[in-house]
KOLMI-532346 format. One line per 2 residues: number of its first residue (from 1); their letters; for each residue x negated, z negated, y negated of N, C-alpha, C. Coordinates in steps of 0.001 Angstrom, whole numbers, plus 500000, padded with zeros to 6 digits. Last residue first. Layout:
NUM	a	X:Z:Y:X:Z:Y:X:Z:Y | ...
% end
This chain:
443	nt	490557:548099:518581:489742:548563:519699:490245:547996:521016 | 492375:547154:516729:491634:548391:516405:490769:548898:517537
441	lk	495532:545854:516358:494377:545894:517241:493652:547217:517060 | 496682:544493:513345:496667:545656:514237:495383:545655:515051
439	rv	498333:541520:512676:497028:542187:512735:497093:543324:513757 | 500523:539816:510601:500406:540831:511651:499041:541508:511560
437	ki	501349:536432:510105:500559:537583:509685:500391:538543:510863 | 503791:534284:509270:503353:535117:510394:502634:536342:509848
435	ii	504457:531063:508250:503818:532302:507836:503356:533043:509101 | 507232:529057:507688:506305:529569:508697:505765:530902:508198
433	pt	508208:526144:505835:508018:527593:505944:507015:527928:507042 | 510261:523516:507026:508907:523972:506698:508782:525484:506829
431	gl	512519:522315:508018:512306:522316:506576:511008:522930:506104 | 511117:521847:511176:512234:521541:510286:511797:521560:508825
429	fg	509641:522768:513409:509267:523158:512042:510414:522965:511048 | 510525:523683:516584:510906:522801:515486:510593:523384:514122
427	fk	510172:525282:518880:509169:524270:518563:509517:523358:517382 | 512405:526997:519347:511607:526496:520461:510780:525269:520081
425	ar	513497:527605:516900:514396:527157:517967:513614:526498:519099 | 511197:528493:515570:511860:527265:515123:512754:526706:516229
423	lq	510702:530836:516972:509685:529775:516936:510308:528442:516531 | 513009:532216:516294:512808:531810:517685:511725:530732:517797
421	ne	512584:532681:513585:513736:531886:514003:513583:531385:515430 | 510294:534326:513787:510233:533041:513086:511375:532128:513510
419	mf	511389:536529:515093:510366:535724:515772:510228:534348:515115 | 513070:537455:513050:513648:537035:514325:512654:536137:515070
417	ri	511153:538160:511173:512100:537080:510856:512753:536541:512117 | 509957:540222:512603:509147:539071:512189:510056:537888:511871
415	ys	512084:541973:512758:511605:541372:514003:510704:540170:513702 | 512394:542774:510152:513483:541992:510755:513030:541327:512054
413	ih	510235:544394:509627:510214:543032:509095:511298:542161:509727 | 509148:546337:512447:510084:546111:511349:510073:544638:510939
411	ld	506103:547750:513045:506947:546615:513428:507835:546267:512247 | 504957:550887:514152:505382:550047:513042:506303:548946:513563
409	sk	501991:551930:516039:503432:551733:515825:503695:550857:514604 | 499142:551976:516213:499886:553110:515666:501349:552830:515342
407	ld	497880:549629:517294:497429:550227:516042:498451:551159:515406 | 499688:546742:518546:498953:547992:518674:498714:548640:517308
405	kv	499207:543317:517358:499983:544448:517867:499109:545689:517969 | 499249:539847:517040:498407:541019:517277:499239:542104:517929
403	le	500009:537474:514646:500596:538299:515706:499757:539570:515830 | 499171:534284:513700:498726:535673:513705:499323:536375:514922
401	fe	500612:531723:511596:500384:532365:512892:499870:533785:512677 | 500693:528574:510077:500423:530001:509921:500023:530583:511276
399	pp	502356:525845:508603:501966:526527:509841:501817:528037:509625 | 500967:524961:505297:502037:525126:506281:501549:525857:507537
397	nt	499906:523250:507628:500106:522826:506231:500034:523981:505225 | 497566:524905:509862:498762:524109:509560:498837:523896:508050
395	sl	496506:528013:511444:496320:526801:510640:497642:526050:510519 | 496926:529940:513447:495684:529944:512677:495432:528618:511963
393	qk	498178:530367:516654:498306:529629:515395:496948:529558:514711 | 498893:533601:518062:498160:532336:518024:498334:531681:516658
391	lg	499836:536072:520234:500313:535252:519115:499538:533946:519157 | 499414:539462:521412:499100:538038:521344:499659:537367:520107
389	yl	500389:542036:521613:499352:541598:522538:499065:540102:522490 | 503063:544211:521550:502569:542937:521023:501612:542334:522043
387	rp	503810:547456:520645:503255:546601:521684:502650:545358:521039 | 506720:549131:519491:505510:548358:519218:505094:547539:520437
385	hn	507695:552236:520905:507996:550820:520726:506700:550080:520423 | 507041:555295:519096:506783:554351:520179:507294:552955:519842
383	tg	507373:556829:516871:508190:557186:518049:508048:556168:519169 | 507590:555046:513688:506982:555903:514705:507911:556153:515882
381	kg	509062:553223:512248:509029:554596:511767:508458:555557:512812 | 509935:551344:515078:509899:551394:513621:509952:552835:513174
379	ra	511886:550372:517877:510989:551326:517224:511069:551179:515702 | 512213:546799:518472:512709:548183:518397:511673:549077:517750
377	pp	510650:544439:520665:510861:544997:519315:511323:546447:519377 | 512569:542826:523259:511414:543625:522821:511684:544236:521448
375	hk	513858:540221:524289:514133:540940:523038:512897:541720:522595 | 513039:539406:526864:514440:539304:526480:514772:540162:525256
373	km	510280:540009:526964:511157:540362:528084:512621:540404:527644 | 509296:538964:524583:509167:540402:524837:510092:540862:525968
371	ln	509771:536237:524986:510442:536933:523885:510420:538445:524123 | 508076:535637:527094:509518:535509:527284:510292:536278:526213
369	sl	505601:536093:525766:505953:536824:526999:507463:536800:527224 | 505666:534234:523703:505647:535660:523392:506051:536497:524602
367	fk	505660:531777:525174:506732:532079:524214:506801:533584:523961 | 503249:531942:526528:504508:531913:527285:505681:532289:526382
365	dl	501518:531855:524325:501476:532993:525255:502781:533078:526039 | 502136:529357:523235:502472:530556:522473:502425:531813:523341
363	an	501139:527663:525196:502576:527619:524887:502996:528869:524117 | 498408:528348:525027:499153:528564:526274:500656:528602:526018
361	dt	497708:527506:522472:497641:528936:522798:498462:529244:524042 | 499956:524973:521166:498797:525416:521952:498870:526923:522218
359	ie	500818:524245:517868:501286:524781:519143:500076:525340:519905 | 501153:521568:515613:500261:522553:516230:500803:522948:517596
357	rf	502460:520466:512545:502715:520700:513973:501803:521819:514479 | 502369:519922:509899:501117:519769:510642:501313:519967:512150
355	re	504882:520070:508902:503885:520981:508327:502586:520979:509138 | 506220:517968:510022:506373:519278:510659:505376:520302:510109
353	dy	505738:515920:508232:505025:515901:509516:505093:517255:510215 | 507605:516664:506247:506167:516700:505963:505356:516743:507264
351	ve	509999:516126:507550:509690:517504:507179:508193:517661:506916 | 509786:513328:507745:509934:514146:508951:509536:515590:508679
349	ra	509681:512654:505037:508537:512321:505912:508592:513158:507186 | 512180:513559:504211:510964:514138:503622:509746:513845:504494
347	ve	513873:511873:505582:513864:513290:505941:512596:513954:505404 | 513248:509499:504211:513075:509576:505663:512997:511030:506126
345	li	513957:510137:501591:512563:509830:501902:512296:509938:503403 | 516734:510488:501919:515914:511594:501415:514451:511369:501774
343	kk	517699:508026:502546:517578:508984:503639:516724:510185:503214 | 518042:506878:500118:516831:506509:500854:516622:507439:502054
341	vr	520550:508009:499502:519381:508365:498687:518077:507995:499399 | 523057:507559:500685:522052:508339:501418:520831:508723:500576
339	qg	524574:506609:497714:524812:507062:499094:523669:507952:499580 | 524691:505578:495157:523561:505223:496013:523697:505664:497456
337	em	526562:506414:493401:526958:505325:494305:525838:504905:495248 | 525107:508350:492009:525914:507392:491267:526262:506177:492123
335	as	524060:509963:493938:523132:509119:493190:523898:508022:492457 | 525105:510766:496878:525740:510386:495615:524778:509445:494914
333	tf	524339:513537:499097:524071:512270:498411:525043:512027:497265 | 523523:515140:501962:524634:514960:501031:524514:513569:500413
331	vi	520926:517206:502766:521292:515796:502654:522369:515673:501583 | 519961:519631:505016:520813:519375:503856:521193:517898:503876
329	pa	516878:521209:506018:517932:520209:506193:518703:520013:504894 | 516173:524656:506369:516084:523478:505503:517199:522487:505813
327	fs	516519:526983:507705:515664:525984:508360:515616:524669:507585 | 517882:528605:505999:518637:528060:507132:517844:526984:507872
325	ly	517095:529900:503759:516790:528463:503847:517559:527811:504992 | 518026:532419:503663:516612:532268:504008:516148:530809:503969
323	pf	520708:532070:502836:520429:532545:504198:518971:532361:504616 | 522403:530292:501036:520935:530303:501135:520512:530797:502520
321	ft	525101:530711:501554:524587:531014:500217:523065:531132:500228 | 525311:529882:504197:525692:531255:503847:525105:531658:502508
319	qy	524568:527246:503958:523746:528129:504790:524070:529598:504534 | 526658:526284:502322:525270:526264:501850:524396:527223:502654
317	yk	528885:526655:504035:528846:527284:502715:527405:527375:502202 | 528211:524996:506182:528367:526434:506400:528269:527196:505079
315	if	528280:522535:504848:527039:522990:505485:527077:524498:505697 | 530979:522427:504128:529967:522552:503088:528631:523012:503660
313	kn	532158:522179:506634:532522:523314:505780:531468:523531:504699 | 531080:519734:507438:530735:520951:508179:531058:522212:507369
311	it	532320:517959:505678:530872:518153:505585:530431:519417:506312 | 535037:518127:506515:534610:518519:505168:533129:518841:505112
309	se	535915:517152:508932:535450:518544:508906:534872:518974:507552 | 536776:514550:508436:535661:514777:509365:535102:516192:509292
307	nk	537443:514656:504852:537762:514260:506226:536581:514643:507123 | 538103:513920:501396:537179:514294:502472:537720:513829:503822
305	sp	539443:513982:498825:540162:514140:500109:539246:514608:501241 | 536990:515435:496563:538201:514665:496887:538667:514909:498327
303	il	533754:514899:495561:534563:515747:496451:535787:514955:496904 | 532223:513127:494194:533225:513870:493413:534078:514799:494271
301	dw	530331:512113:495889:531449:511228:495551:532550:511957:494788 | 528328:513962:495880:529268:513997:497004:530488:513128:496728
299	kn	526244:514453:494144:527594:514208:493589:528667:514355:494673 | 524106:516857:495849:524390:515616:495123:525824:515614:494581
297	ai	522568:518016:498315:523922:518271:497813:524401:516982:497148 | 519410:519156:498558:520162:517946:498226:521505:518365:497635
295	ii	517381:520604:500957:518480:520849:500017:519240:519543:499815 | 513942:520602:501175:515158:519892:501575:516205:520199:500524
293	vs	511005:522327:502160:512182:522214:501292:513300:521433:501976 | 507454:522761:501709:508622:522491:502540:509808:522218:501622
291	as	505904:525419:499847:506253:524012:500023:507394:523899:501029 | 505345:528042:499262:505015:527570:500622:505203:526068:500784
289	sk	506187:529213:496942:505146:528191:496839:504627:527725:498189 | 508297:530873:497523:507030:531492:497124:505882:530483:497127
287	li	510316:528972:497968:509816:529765:499090:508465:530395:498760 | 510712:528112:495322:510204:527175:496333:509624:527929:497516
285	ed	511747:530434:494180:510501:529852:493652:509876:528894:494665 | 514126:530704:495658:513066:531726:495766:511726:531181:495279
283	al	515509:528490:494693:515184:528571:496123:514068:529582:496353 | 515849:529313:492069:514954:528179:492336:514578:528116:493812
281	hs	517705:531392:492478:516401:531674:491872:515403:530555:492164 | 519907:529976:493465:519243:530963:494311:517840:531273:493797
279	dq	520552:528511:491188:520226:527808:492439:519450:528730:493371 | 521160:530603:489458:519978:529794:489192:519575:528972:490409
277	fg	523561:531727:490537:522323:532510:490480:521098:531621:490333 | 525185:528928:492241:525096:530115:491403:523729:530755:491439
275	lp	527787:527028:493860:526385:527425:493738:526310:528730:492961 | 530434:525268:492216:529971:526410:493022:528478:526655:492804
273	qs	530266:521640:492250:530361:522896:491523:529909:524049:492430 | 529764:519456:493757:531125:519555:493230:531353:520853:492459
271	vd	527121:519464:494351:528031:519900:495414:529461:520063:494915 | 524553:520514:492622:525780:519762:492359:526842:520264:493333
269	tv	521256:520194:494057:522421:520964:493628:523585:520021:493365 | 517788:520241:494322:518963:519420:494029:520074:520307:493475
267	ll	515497:520660:496535:516331:521556:495739:517663:520847:495515 | 512541:519090:496728:513968:518815:496865:514708:519780:495959
265	sv	509637:520085:498388:510485:520246:497202:511926:519906:497562 | 506623:518757:499537:508047:518944:499816:508778:519093:498489
263	da	504162:518892:498366:504251:519086:499812:505687:519433:500197 | 503467:520507:495220:504260:519612:496065:504061:519929:497542
261	rg	502394:522211:493422:501525:521143:493908:502252:520161:494827 | 504425:524051:492832:503184:524531:493424:502307:523435:493981
259	is	506343:522511:491573:506653:523069:492893:505360:523453:493602 | 505061:522053:489162:505278:520923:490069:505618:521396:491472
257	rl	505250:524463:487871:503938:524066:488393:504066:522910:489374 | 507918:524293:487126:507526:525301:488118:506149:525001:488700
255	sq	507743:522245:485211:508574:522078:486407:508161:523049:487509 | 506148:523444:483253:505671:522250:483957:506433:522051:485259
253	av	507913:525420:482414:506626:525812:483014:506030:524651:483800 | 509897:523796:481321:510211:524615:482492:508926:525049:483199
251	sy	508487:522712:479144:509053:521845:480179:509318:522618:481463 | 507877:524990:477623:506798:524168:478174:507311:523311:479332
249	qe	510503:525790:476976:509623:526687:477736:508493:525908:478389 | 511355:523671:475404:511963:523851:476724:511123:524788:477580
247	lk	509666:524186:473237:509617:522889:473913:510206:522997:475317 | 510411:526677:472276:509139:526538:472980:509043:525234:473755
245	nt	513829:527744:472835:512786:527060:472072:511563:526794:472934 | 515643:529050:474507:515423:529601:473165:514345:528889:472375
243	ik	516824:530047:477450:515771:529189:476915:515328:529759:475570 | 518530:531873:478492:519136:530756:477771:518102:529828:477142
241	ak	517010:533661:479896:517720:534165:478715:518297:533035:477875 | 516160:532204:482128:515221:532510:481047:515929:532915:479758
239	kr	518397:529612:483183:518027:531030:483159:517128:531291:481957 | 516863:526318:483444:517958:527244:483156:517467:528681:483295
237	ig	515922:523533:485085:515469:524895:484821:516674:525809:484654 | 515271:520198:484016:516190:521183:484575:515801:522588:484155
235	at	512045:518745:484527:513097:519219:483623:513994:520204:484355 | 511461:516427:487245:511180:517613:486443:512348:517937:485521
233	dv	509687:513921:488959:510918:514279:488248:510593:515433:487308 | 508151:513543:491835:507920:514247:490581:509269:514657:489990
231	li	506975:510865:493694:508169:511610:493299:507902:512254:491945 | 504829:510273:496168:504809:510549:494730:506022:511427:494435
229	yp	504670:507665:498620:505229:508926:498132:504917:509050:496647 | 503340:505953:501453:503367:506206:500007:503919:507595:499688
227	qd	504930:504143:503949:504464:505478:503604:504495:505651:502093 | 506124:501740:504629:504659:501832:504716:504100:503225:504428
225	qy	508788:502153:503801:508457:502031:505226:506973:502347:505469 | 507620:503446:500846:508837:503190:501624:508476:503234:503101
223	ti	506340:503266:497647:506022:503117:499065:507294:502720:499798 | 505922:505455:494877:506759:504510:495604:506245:504438:497039
221	ei	505191:506787:491677:504736:506344:492989:505711:505331:493580 | 505907:509626:489901:506347:508250:490116:505982:507841:491539
219	dq	505305:511829:487390:504822:511428:488713:505106:509946:488907 | 507422:513888:485565:506990:512512:485749:506534:512283:487191
217	sd	507340:516385:483139:507389:516093:484567:506748:514728:484797 | 509083:515936:480057:507831:515879:480810:508121:515700:482293
215	rt	512045:516012:479876:511135:517023:479320:509818:517048:480089 | 515429:515392:480638:514028:515232:481028:513199:516361:480429
213	ty	517758:516613:479552:517336:515287:479103:515862:515066:479406 | 519138:518995:480040:517780:519047:479508:517386:517714:478866
211	pt	522613:518141:479302:521570:518893:480009:520236:518838:479273 | 524025:514970:479116:523537:516090:478305:522454:516829:479073
209	ps	524478:512789:480643:525270:513976:480965:524861:515189:480144 | 521328:511271:481509:522356:511561:480508:523176:512739:480987
207	ti	518597:509043:482090:519633:509948:482588:520705:510109:481520 | 515159:508370:482096:516397:508447:481324:517348:509446:481965
205	vr	513691:506530:484806:513744:507694:483923:515115:507775:483270 | 514150:504022:485947:512768:504423:485649:512710:505621:484695
203	ek	516183:501776:486517:516242:502894:485567:514832:503252:485117 | 516046:501215:490111:515952:500784:488715:515956:502010:487823
201	gl	515813:502112:492684:516629:500927:492461:516524:500376:491059 | 514553:504386:493486:513717:503277:493015:514503:501988:492845
199	ia	516779:505959:494134:515767:505682:495156:514941:504463:494773 | 518023:506035:491633:518726:505430:492765:517748:505093:493893
197	ni	516128:507416:490093:516476:506038:489740:517152:505328:490906 | 516288:509888:491465:515036:509120:491445:515309:507660:491100
195	is	518944:510609:490919:518508:510422:492307:517235:509591:492350 | 518840:510895:488158:519701:509851:488731:519322:509576:490177
193	sk	517228:513121:487879:516712:511820:487438:517541:510677:488004 | 519044:515062:489010:517682:514850:489526:517151:513458:489157
191	gv	521651:515980:488507:521427:514583:488890:520043:514286:489423 | 522215:518351:487387:522641:518203:488791:522355:516800:489310
189	np	521386:519055:484790:522577:518222:484973:523099:518176:486402 | 519807:522253:485210:520152:521070:484420:521422:520381:484906
187	rg	518667:522978:488611:519114:523390:487281:519560:522144:486504 | 515769:521446:490198:517169:521858:490129:517521:522342:488732
185	iv	513573:519347:492065:513820:520587:491318:515319:520881:491284 | 511140:517189:492578:512603:517157:492489:513016:518268:491525
183	ai	508508:517171:494846:508995:517685:493563:510522:517739:493603 | 506532:514881:496393:507888:515437:496451:508311:515870:495054
181	ki	503787:514253:498344:504205:514663:496997:505534:515402:497095 | 502839:511515:500123:503610:512752:500234:504151:513089:498850
179	aq	499561:510173:500162:500903:510160:499590:501563:511526:499766 | 497045:510630:500989:497931:509958:501932:499375:509954:501435
177	de	495644:511689:498918:496074:512628:499943:496917:511972:501026 | 494933:509544:497301:496086:510344:496909:496571:511256:498022
175	pe	494294:506376:498725:493851:507759:498550:495037:508682:498330 | 495396:503618:496825:495624:504401:498042:495097:505812:497807
173	ii	493012:501779:495072:494067:502792:495013:494175:503467:496362 | 492007:498714:493804:492108:499526:495015:493272:500486:494869
171	qp	491569:496684:492060:490987:497991:491746:491028:498919:492952 | 493261:494015:490489:493034:494803:491701:492556:496210:491343
169	gp	491420:492890:487519:492602:493027:488374:492283:493824:489605 | 490247:491196:484671:489940:491764:485988:491187:491776:486863
167	kl	491927:492117:481662:491549:491072:482609:491207:491731:483937 | 490665:494332:479183:491536:494079:480326:491017:492916:481161
165	sk	488688:494760:477320:489819:493900:476941:490705:493525:478118 | 486950:496563:478491:486450:495228:478160:487596:494252:477892
163	va	488630:498792:478591:488160:498196:479848:487666:496772:479612 | 488908:499247:475809:490081:498965:476644:489666:498274:477938
161	ld	486302:499821:475003:486962:498629:474474:488169:498240:475331 | 485890:502234:476398:484987:501085:476598:485667:499786:476181
159	ll	487916:503781:475248:487982:503441:476673:487068:502259:477000 | 486921:503937:472602:488236:503352:472872:488347:502925:474336
157	dg	484545:505308:472958:484497:503921:472464:485812:503206:472742 | 485716:507743:473740:484837:507019:474659:484721:505562:474269
155	tg	487064:508514:471441:487857:508143:472624:487009:507423:473674 | 485551:509400:469297:485957:507987:469334:486681:507565:470594
153	sg	486782:512682:469506:485832:511755:468890:486397:510330:468904 | 488615:514525:470505:488021:513556:471421:487065:512572:470792
151	nl	490158:516239:469051:488813:516700:469424:488043:515697:470274 | 492658:514845:469145:492593:516298:469244:491214:516774:469681
149	as	492301:512194:468714:492769:512588:470038:492626:514082:470251 | 489902:510679:467097:490630:511943:466990:491024:512353:468396
147	vp	489800:507342:465730:489606:508328:466794:490251:509641:466378 | 488846:504141:464520:489173:505542:464205:488852:506456:465384
145	lp	490342:501106:465039:489325:501972:465618:489670:503420:465311 | 490819:498311:462888:491317:499602:463393:490156:500464:463881
143	en	490415:494923:463814:489800:496081:463185:490357:497382:463747 | 493505:492962:463887:492087:493217:464137:491620:494513:463480
141	lg	496093:493113:462661:495887:493302:464108:494442:493713:464402 | 497182:493161:460095:496798:491888:460691:496586:491962:462192
139	lk	497794:495285:458528:498720:494995:459631:498383:493680:460327 | 495735:495720:456803:496893:494963:456306:497888:494602:457401
137	yf	494028:497460:457996:493698:496035:458115:494892:495168:457712 | 494780:499976:457265:495495:499394:458395:495068:497961:458701
135	de	493089:500872:455317:494422:500406:454910:495123:499649:456039 | 490893:501965:456587:490797:500571:456139:492152:500000:455710
133	vq	491320:504629:456945:491662:503746:458062:491685:502286:457621 | 490177:505947:454897:491591:505598:454741:492065:504652:455840
131	rk	487693:506546:455947:487780:505505:454909:489224:505033:454739 | 488450:508585:457648:487911:507358:458241:487929:506216:457233
129	lr	489164:510514:455837:490228:509886:456619:489732:508607:457284 | 486624:511184:454866:487660:510693:453944:488744:509947:454700
127	ps	485298:512144:457169:484856:510880:456536:485911:510299:455597 | 487798:513310:459564:486852:513531:458475:486437:512192:457884
125	da	489716:512721:461434:488837:513853:461717:487773:514078:460655 | 491626:510763:462632:490541:510462:461696:489443:511499:461890
123	kn	493786:510794:464319:493650:511908:463356:492606:511609:462279 | 494524:507245:464691:494346:508617:465173:494247:509602:464004
121	av	493467:504166:465039:493840:505062:463935:493515:506495:464342 | 494534:501564:466960:493846:502853:467047:494363:503756:465928
119	li	494155:498313:467879:494721:499149:466823:493900:500432:466731 | 494888:496815:470838:493823:497541:470159:494489:498466:469159
117	vp	496168:493681:471835:496406:494951:471141:495088:495516:470623 | 497692:491562:474228:496451:492051:473618:496662:493453:473050
115	kr	500965:490376:473234:500107:491103:474171:498798:491470:473479 | 503195:489247:471938:501999:488450:472238:501157:489083:473348
113	ak	505558:490195:470957:505315:490365:472390:504097:489585:472858 | 505315:489781:468237:506292:488975:468979:506038:489032:470481
111	kl	503445:491747:467660:503082:490341:467470:504036:489419:468218 | 504958:494044:468133:503819:493730:468998:503397:492269:468859
109	lg	506806:493955:466043:507280:493956:467431:506157:493537:468381 | 505089:494196:463856:505890:492980:464030:506396:492833:465452
107	av	504189:496801:464282:503240:495685:464339:503968:494361:464544 | 506540:498215:463769:505998:498201:465128:505014:497047:465295
105	ak	506747:497720:461015:507824:497279:461910:507321:497204:463359 | 504458:498937:460075:504607:497486:459894:505683:496941:460830
103	dq	505075:501569:460659:503930:500943:461326:504032:499420:461229 | 507172:502052:458911:507473:501987:460347:506330:501350:461133
101	pm	505826:502185:456448:506697:501042:456728:507025:500907:458221 | 502372:503232:456990:503789:503536:456759:504636:502297:457062
99	lg	499150:504048:455987:500035:502968:456427:501475:503265:456020 | 498452:507572:456592:498185:506254:456033:499201:505239:456535
97	dk	498568:510125:457521:499742:509612:456808:499434:508318:456078 | 496032:510212:458726:496409:511184:457691:497579:510677:456860
95	ad	496015:508230:460671:495118:508088:459517:495475:509055:458394 | 498601:506734:462293:498173:508061:461832:497333:507911:460557
93	vl	498314:504560:465190:498791:504875:463841:498128:506183:463400 | 498994:502932:468184:498503:504148:467550:499162:504350:466190
91	fl	497929:500421:470063:498872:500650:468961:498325:501795:468119 | 497693:499918:473269:496998:500730:472276:498021:501084:471209
89	vl	497896:496875:474963:498605:497863:474157:497620:498595:473255 | 497757:495563:478270:497067:495861:477014:497839:496957:476294
87	da	499534:495228:480222:498484:494215:480138:497699:494367:478842 | 503047:495912:480044:501655:496245:479723:500750:495014:479767
85	ea	505711:495417:480332:504916:495488:481555:503429:495655:481288 | 506687:495483:477721:506857:494260:478495:505942:494242:479727
83	la	506107:498133:477024:505466:497029:476308:505530:495744:477129 | 507832:499489:478748:506381:499712:478843:505625:498576:478173
81	vk	510238:498566:477697:509888:498232:479082:508386:498387:479279 | 510101:499802:475213:510064:498338:475274:509768:497842:476687
79	aq	510359:502481:475955:509136:502025:475289:509007:500507:475356 | 512957:502452:477015:511826:502785:477876:510513:502306:477268
77	ki	514376:501837:474659:514436:500923:475805:513261:501168:476743 | 513909:504118:473185:513363:502851:472701:513360:501814:473819
75	vd	515363:505909:474802:513934:506120:474541:513285:504814:474115 | 517989:504889:474670:517285:504927:475954:515783:505086:475758
73	ee	518576:505228:471946:518618:503891:472531:517836:503845:473840 | 518349:508050:471595:517451:507140:470888:517423:505747:471521
71	fa	520023:509948:472764:518900:509439:473549:518150:508286:472904 | 522006:510799:471080:522372:510646:472491:521278:509939:473279
69	kd	520752:511184:468670:521580:509988:468828:521911:509718:470290 | 517384:512227:469070:518802:512563:469071:519607:511291:469321
67	hv	514994:510079:467334:515483:510873:468449:516941:511274:468247 | 513968:508349:465632:513864:509748:465209:514495:510667:466250
65	id	513387:505225:465025:514580:506021:465320:514415:507431:464763 | 510332:504198:466644:511205:504275:465472:512320:505274:465764
63	vg	508834:504431:468887:509750:503288:468840:510554:503236:467547 | 508360:507458:470698:508241:506717:469446:509267:505598:469372
61	gt	507723:507087:474255:508362:507722:473101:508186:506856:471864 | 504485:506675:475854:505866:506282:475544:506418:507126:474406
59	dv	502187:506576:478581:502637:507203:477340:504091:506825:477109 | 499949:504488:480119:501380:504770:479981:501650:505363:478602
57	le	497436:504275:482608:497777:504557:481210:499234:504996:481126 | 496023:501950:484697:497111:502921:484572:497488:503054:483103
55	fl	492538:501741:485661:493772:501203:485090:494790:502325:484988 | 489321:500926:486887:490572:501664:487058:491711:500960:486338
53	ag	485922:501488:486395:487054:500594:486146:488346:501410:486159 | 484011:503468:486623:484316:502656:487801:485439:501664:487622
51	nw	484079:504690:484112:482865:504005:484555:483145:503028:485704 | 487377:504845:484383:486351:504905:483346:485164:504036:483761
49	ni	490054:506392:485500:488839:505799:486064:487741:505957:485012 | 493514:506140:485246:492273:506389:484526:491134:505668:485248
47	ka	496581:507592:486153:495495:506686:486535:494214:507114:485823 | 499492:507810:484125:498306:508465:484679:497277:507401:485031
45	fn	502928:508334:483198:501871:507499:483756:500700:508353:484230 | 505394:508145:480688:504549:509015:481500:503328:508208:481929
43	rd	508789:507371:479939:507393:506949:480076:506661:507931:480988 | 510845:509864:478270:510517:508930:479340:509088:508427:479200
41	rt	510282:511345:475783:511443:510468:475997:511143:509411:477055 | 508570:513155:473316:508476:512305:474514:509690:511396:474595
39	tg	509599:514187:470865:509395:515055:472033:509362:514238:473316 | 509960:512911:468453:510882:512591:469531:510722:513469:470757
37	pi	509139:515547:466168:509260:514121:466456:510275:513882:467580 | 507304:518335:466991:508689:517886:466828:508767:516400:467129
35	ss	504860:519166:467671:504981:518584:466328:506394:518077:466060 | 504014:518266:471029:504755:519083:470076:504759:518388:468733
33	vi	503046:518195:474385:502691:517860:472999:503404:518820:472066 | 503835:516778:477460:504099:517876:476535:503820:517402:475110
31	ak	501346:515389:479578:502466:515180:478652:502605:516394:477745 | 499191:516399:480984:500333:515857:481719:501563:515735:480833
29	ke	496672:518044:480853:497865:518175:480018:499098:517723:480797 | 493863:515815:481287:494736:516903:481738:496000:516899:480893
27	ec	492463:513471:480701:491751:514738:480870:492582:515814:481556 | 493414:511086:479940:493529:511384:481380:492958:512758:481722
25	lk	492809:511214:477221:492234:510135:478023:492335:510402:479519 | 494286:513464:476396:492826:513436:476225:492191:512387:477137
23	nf	496935:512712:476941:496348:513857:477633:494823:513840:477560 | 497126:510530:475129:497363:510346:476574:496693:511475:477356
21	lt	496795:511838:472692:495800:510859:473136:495920:510622:474645 | 499135:513368:472737:497835:514040:472632:496724:513112:473098
19	sk	501066:511356:472795:500924:512231:473960:499610:513005:473942 | 500610:510199:470211:500506:509407:471450:500286:510289:472675
17	gv	500687:511114:467568:499739:511708:468507:499580:510955:469808 | 502648:510339:465911:501304:509895:465526:500257:510424:466508
15	na	505353:510844:466451:504520:511900:465871:503169:511419:465339 | 506946:507645:465993:506960:509037:466439:505921:509877:465713
13	rg	504903:504657:466325:506050:505411:465829:505926:506871:466278 | 503643:503315:469470:503556:503677:468050:504810:504400:467616
11	ii	501586:502697:472307:502801:502398:471543:502593:502840:470095 | 500467:503055:475462:500270:503615:474113:501596:503487:473366
9	av	499482:500517:477706:500575:501301:477122:500187:501777:475719 | 497964:499965:480645:497637:500100:479229:498665:501038:478613
7	qp	497980:497800:483424:498652:498857:482669:498275:498791:481189 | 496044:497328:486383:496389:496918:485017:497006:498098:484267
5	lk	497656:498271:489489:496572:498382:488524:497006:497786:487188 | 498524:497042:492558:498982:497228:491186:497791:497220:490247
3	st	497594:498991:495396:497508:497768:494616:497942:498055:493195 | 499549:500721:497732:498780:500807:496507:498776:499470:495773
1	m	499149:500000:501207:500000:500000:500000:499124:500000:498757
% end
C-alpha cells in the first residue's frame, strides 16, 4: 500500500500562476494554464522527488470569487480541503500586480489555519519586480521568496526551502507500474466525476449538472483489495464542431492523451439516454489506443419499471450499437446511489489480468488446426484458398499474435475478425483488444 506522503498545497487568489508553478515543479504539463481567471477548479496532485525527498504537490483553484456562480462554492471548498490536509502551504502572490486586497484576505485565512507557510512572489522576472516583492512583507508571513514559474528562476531555492520546512514523513511509494491506470472517458454530463467520487466515498472532484465541469485530467490514487489503482478523471469530450474555445480544446486533448496512457479505459455512458455519434467516436478512440475497455452504463437508477429482462434488453442494445466492443464487459451503475461502483474496480482488475494472458504454442497449434477443419478461410481476390501454416503469440499487454500464411493468396479481413472471436471464445481475453498480424511465408 502506498504510504502517505507529506502534502504541499499551492494556495492563492486567481490568476497568480498557481498552475504554471505546479507544472514547473512537477516538470510536466499536468495542469491546464490559461490567462482566464478560474481555469483550475478541482485539486490536481503530483509526486515530487527533490534530491531524494518525496512529497505530494497540490494545485488548487483561486480562493477569491472569480469563478462561474455555478462552481465558485465548490472550487473554494476544494481549495479549503487542500489547505486543511496540507503539511505545508506555498502562498502564491503576483509580483507584477503587487499587494492586492485579496492577498490580505488569503493571508488571514492562512493565519487562522496555523499551517507552515512559504510566501512565494511569482512573476518576479526583472530586478524592478524583485524590488516590488518587498511590499509583501506587510502580510506578516515571513520573507517573500521571488520566483518566476514561467522561466523557472528561484524554483530550485523554493524546493530546497519546502523540503527543509516539511516534517520528516513516510518516504515509500508503491512502484507506479504496480498500479492499474484507469482512464474515465465519456461525453459531457454522463457522470464520470460522480462515479469517481462514489468509488472513493468522498467528494474528491467537483460534480455538476452543467456539462464540461471537469477541465484538468486528474490522477487519483486508490487501493482496493490490496491492489493499487490510478483513476484518471477527464473532461467530457464533445463533437469537434461544438468546441469553440481554446480552454476546452486543451481539456479535450488532455482527455484523449489519458486514453493513450491507460491500461483500462472506462467508456462511461448515460443509460437513460440513447447512445449517439460521440459515444461511438470515443469507442473508436479507445480501440485505437489498444487499451482494455469496460463499458459503464451509468444512471441505472433513472430507468423506470425495471424487471428481470430489462438488463438483458440493454445489454443487447449496447452490443448492437458497439459491434466491435462485443468483448467488453458492461457494468450497470448508479453513481448517485452507489450501485455497483466498486464492482468497476473488480472488473478492471480482471480485464487488466487478461492483458497478460499467454497461450502456449501447442494450444495455438490445436486451435488453428480445428479452426481450419471447421471453418477454412474463403478465397480472397486470388483463385486459391488461403493456406494457414501457423499461429503463435508474440507478446502480451495487449496480446499480439502472428498468423503465417502462404505467399500468393489473399486473406479477407473478416476471417481475421472471425479468428479473433474464436480466440476469445476459447481462451478469454475479456475486455482486452487482440492484435493479429499476418505474415506471408516467403520460402
